[in-house]
VEXDREN-2710 file (C-alpha; in Angstrom, 1 decimal):
% VEXDREN-2710
k/r/px/py/pz
1/MET/0.0/0.0/0.0
2/GLY/1.3/3.4/-0.8
3/LEU/0.3/7.0/-1.2
4/LEU/1.7/9.3/-4.0
5/PRO/0.7/12.7/-5.3
6/ARG/-1.0/12.4/-8.6
7/ASP/1.8/14.1/-10.6
8/ARG/4.4/11.9/-9.0
9/VAL/2.9/8.5/-9.7
10/GLY/4.9/7.8/-12.9
11/GLU/5.3/4.2/-13.8
12/ALA/3.5/3.0/-10.6
13/ASP/0.3/4.6/-12.0
14/ALA/-0.2/1.5/-14.2
15/GLY/-0.9/-0.6/-11.1
16/ALA/-2.7/2.1/-9.2
17/VAL/-6.1/1.7/-7.6
18/PRO/-7.4/5.3/-7.7
19/GLY/-10.3/4.6/-5.4
20/ASN/-8.7/2.5/-2.7
21/PRO/-10.4/4.2/0.3
22/GLY/-7.9/3.4/3.1
23/GLY/-4.2/3.0/3.7
24/PRO/-3.4/0.9/6.8
25/GLY/-0.8/2.8/8.8
26/ALA/1.3/-0.2/9.7
27/PHE/1.8/-1.2/6.0
28/SER/1.9/2.1/4.1
29/LEU/4.6/4.3/2.5
30/TYR/4.0/8.0/2.3
31/ARG/5.9/10.8/0.5
32/THR/6.9/13.3/3.1
33/GLU/5.9/16.3/1.0
34/ALA/2.4/14.9/0.5
35/VAL/1.9/14.4/4.2
36/LEU/3.1/17.9/5.0
37/ALA/0.8/19.3/2.3
38/ALA/-2.1/17.5/3.9
39/GLY/-1.4/19.2/7.3
40/GLY/0.9/16.5/8.7
41/TRP/0.1/13.4/10.7
42/PRO/-3.3/14.0/12.3
43/ASP/-4.0/13.8/16.0
44/ALA/-6.6/11.1/15.6
45/ILE/-7.2/7.6/16.8
46/GLY/-7.8/6.5/13.2
47/GLU/-4.9/8.6/11.9
48/ASP/-4.3/6.4/8.9
49/ILE/-7.9/6.7/7.6
50/VAL/-8.0/10.4/8.2
51/LEU/-4.7/11.0/6.5
52/THR/-5.5/8.8/3.5
53/TRP/-8.8/10.6/2.9
54/GLN/-7.2/14.0/3.3
55/LEU/-4.5/13.1/0.7
56/MET/-7.2/11.8/-1.7
57/ARG/-9.1/15.0/-1.3
58/GLN/-6.0/16.9/-2.4
59/GLY/-5.7/14.7/-5.5
60/ALA/-3.2/12.1/-4.3
61/ARG/-3.3/8.6/-5.7
62/VAL/-3.6/5.6/-3.4
63/TYR/-2.2/2.4/-4.9
64/TYR/-2.0/-1.2/-3.7
65/GLU/0.8/-3.7/-4.1
66/PRO/-0.7/-7.2/-3.6
67/SER/2.7/-9.0/-3.6
68/ALA/4.1/-6.9/-0.8
69/VAL/4.4/-8.8/2.5
70/ALA/4.7/-7.2/5.9
71/PHE/4.1/-8.4/9.5
72/THR/3.0/-6.5/12.6
73/VAL/2.2/-7.2/16.2
74/ALA/-1.4/-8.4/16.6
75/PRO/-3.4/-8.7/19.8
76/THR/-3.2/-12.1/21.5
77/ARG/-6.0/-11.5/24.1
78/LEU/-9.6/-11.0/23.4
79/VAL/-9.9/-7.8/25.4
80/HIS/-7.0/-6.2/23.5
81/PHE/-8.4/-7.3/20.2
82/ALA/-11.8/-5.8/21.1
83/ARG/-10.2/-2.5/22.1
84/GLN/-8.3/-2.4/18.8
85/ARG/-11.4/-3.0/16.7
86/ALA/-13.3/-0.4/18.7
87/ARG/-10.5/2.1/18.0
88/TRP/-10.8/1.3/14.3
89/ALA/-14.5/1.9/14.4
90/ARG/-13.9/5.2/16.0
91/GLY/-11.3/6.0/13.4
92/MET/-13.8/5.5/10.6
93/ILE/-16.1/8.1/12.3
94/GLU/-13.2/10.4/12.6
95/GLY/-12.5/10.0/8.9
96/LEU/-16.1/10.8/8.0
97/ARG/-16.1/13.8/10.2
98/SER/-12.8/15.1/8.8
99/VAL/-13.3/14.5/5.1
100/LYS/-16.9/14.2/3.9
101/PRO/-17.4/11.7/1.1
102/TRP/-18.9/14.4/-1.1
103/ASP/-15.7/16.5/-0.8
104/GLN/-13.6/13.9/-2.7
105/PRO/-12.6/15.1/-6.2
106/LEU/-13.5/11.9/-8.1
107/TRP/-16.9/10.2/-8.3
108/LEU/-15.4/6.8/-7.5
109/LEU/-13.7/8.1/-4.3
110/ARG/-17.0/9.7/-3.3
111/PHE/-18.8/6.4/-3.9
112/LEU/-16.3/4.2/-2.0
113/THR/-15.9/6.5/1.0
114/ALA/-19.7/7.0/1.1
115/ILE/-20.1/3.3/1.6
116/ASP/-18.7/3.8/5.1
117/LEU/-21.7/5.9/6.0
118/LEU/-23.7/2.6/5.8
119/ILE/-21.4/0.5/7.9
120/PRO/-22.4/1.9/11.3
121/ALA/-26.1/1.3/10.5
122/LEU/-25.3/-2.3/9.4
123/ASP/-23.4/-2.9/12.6
124/VAL/-26.2/-1.5/14.8
125/ALA/-28.8/-3.6/13.0
126/TYR/-26.6/-6.7/13.3
127/ALA/-25.8/-6.2/17.0
128/LEU/-29.1/-5.0/18.2
129/VAL/-31.6/-6.7/15.9
130/TRP/-30.0/-9.8/14.2
131/LEU/-28.2/-11.2/17.2
132/PRO/-31.2/-10.9/19.6
133/GLY/-33.2/-12.5/16.8
134/LEU/-30.8/-15.4/16.6
135/ALA/-31.1/-15.9/20.4
136/LEU/-34.9/-15.9/20.0
137/ALA/-34.7/-18.4/17.2
138/ALA/-32.7/-20.7/19.4
139/THR/-35.7/-20.8/21.7
140/GLY/-38.1/-21.5/18.8
141/ARG/-39.3/-17.9/18.5
142/PHE/-38.7/-17.0/14.8
143/TRP/-39.8/-13.4/15.1
144/ILE/-36.7/-11.9/13.4
145/VAL/-34.4/-14.8/12.3
146/GLY/-36.1/-17.7/10.7
147/PRO/-35.0/-21.1/9.4
148/TYR/-34.4/-19.7/6.0
149/THR/-31.6/-17.6/7.4
150/VAL/-29.5/-20.8/7.6
151/ALA/-29.6/-21.0/3.9
152/VAL/-27.1/-18.1/3.7
153/LEU/-24.4/-20.0/5.6
154/PRO/-23.3/-22.3/2.8
155/LEU/-23.1/-19.2/0.5
156/THR/-21.0/-17.4/3.1
157/LEU/-18.6/-20.3/3.5
158/LEU/-18.3/-20.6/-0.3
159/VAL/-17.5/-16.9/-0.8
160/ASN/-14.9/-16.9/1.9
161/ALA/-13.4/-20.1/0.6
162/ILE/-13.1/-18.6/-2.9
163/LEU/-11.4/-15.5/-1.5
164/TYR/-8.9/-17.6/0.5
165/ARG/-8.1/-19.8/-2.5
166/TYR/-7.6/-16.8/-4.8
167/GLN/-5.3/-15.2/-2.3
168/ARG/-3.3/-18.4/-1.7
169/ARG/-2.9/-19.0/-5.4
170/ARG/-2.2/-15.4/-6.5
171/VAL/-0.1/-14.2/-3.5
172/PHE/1.0/-16.9/-1.1
173/ASN/2.1/-19.4/-3.6
174/VAL/3.9/-16.8/-5.8
175/LEU/5.9/-15.6/-2.8
176/GLY/6.6/-19.1/-1.5
177/LEU/4.6/-18.6/1.7
178/ARG/2.9/-21.5/3.5
179/VAL/-0.3/-20.9/5.4
180/ARG/-1.5/-23.4/7.9
181/ARG/-4.7/-25.2/6.9
182/ASN/-7.2/-25.2/9.7
183/ALA/-10.7/-26.1/8.4
184/VAL/-12.3/-25.9/11.9
185/GLY/-10.7/-22.5/12.5
186/PHE/-11.9/-21.3/9.1
187/VAL/-15.5/-22.3/9.7
188/ALA/-15.4/-20.9/13.2
189/PHE/-14.1/-17.6/11.9
190/VAL/-16.8/-17.3/9.2
191/LEU/-19.6/-18.1/11.7
192/THR/-18.5/-16.1/14.7
193/TYR/-16.2/-13.2/13.7
194/GLN/-19.0/-10.8/12.8
195/MET/-20.9/-11.7/16.0
196/LEU/-17.9/-10.2/17.9
197/MET/-17.0/-7.4/15.5
198/SER/-20.4/-5.7/15.2
199/PRO/-21.0/-5.2/19.0
200/VAL/-17.4/-4.1/19.5
201/SER/-17.7/-1.6/16.6
202/VAL/-21.0/-0.3/18.0
203/ALA/-19.2/0.3/21.3
204/GLY/-16.5/2.2/19.4
205/TYR/-19.1/4.4/17.6
206/VAL/-20.7/5.3/20.9
207/GLN/-17.3/6.1/22.4
208/GLU/-16.5/8.5/19.6
209/LEU/-19.9/10.1/19.5
210/LEU/-19.7/10.7/23.3
211/GLY/-16.2/12.0/23.0
212/LEU/-14.8/9.6/25.5
213/ARG/-11.1/9.3/26.3
214/ARG/-9.1/7.6/23.6
215/ARG/-7.2/4.5/24.5
216/TRP/-4.6/2.8/22.4
217/LYS/-4.0/-0.3/24.6
END
């Protein structure tokens, strides 16, 4: 992932993704002059999102290099993982406040960043409507979630399996990387990850809207 001013892209422009809506801070390269022109590194809990959107608003190009491999420290405890994802949710709200989607210069950027306006609503609906409906369905009360909901599970597993196979064939195998195969872990991830993510994200949205103290650990 990288960020370049539009007039400095050069040969890298051929592989650019002009509408990539976010540059993860741990795996990004920035041109110093572009960051300074955008006002410097922002004082935000989601500084990478805010900076990326500010750069794009100024006409910078965000491009993605799929064959680049980098490693970072990831949370090993559930509580730390939840705090991290809550911070990321707050960061998205910071980005939307700092740079409105309709302020982006290109229609594709406006469209892609505007999608983030829907994510909080989807998380709230999932956490406060779908999960209680699932609990009710487990007791035989199909008021919100019914038996037909189960029909989406095979499709979800199939889509995730296709994405994993594509990444393994086009990236991991090309770079000679071996990824551990864990079918049980894969299924558990697909079925339970969003059940954790949506409530944690909703907590992050509430923290940001209430202006609560920011925590990085």
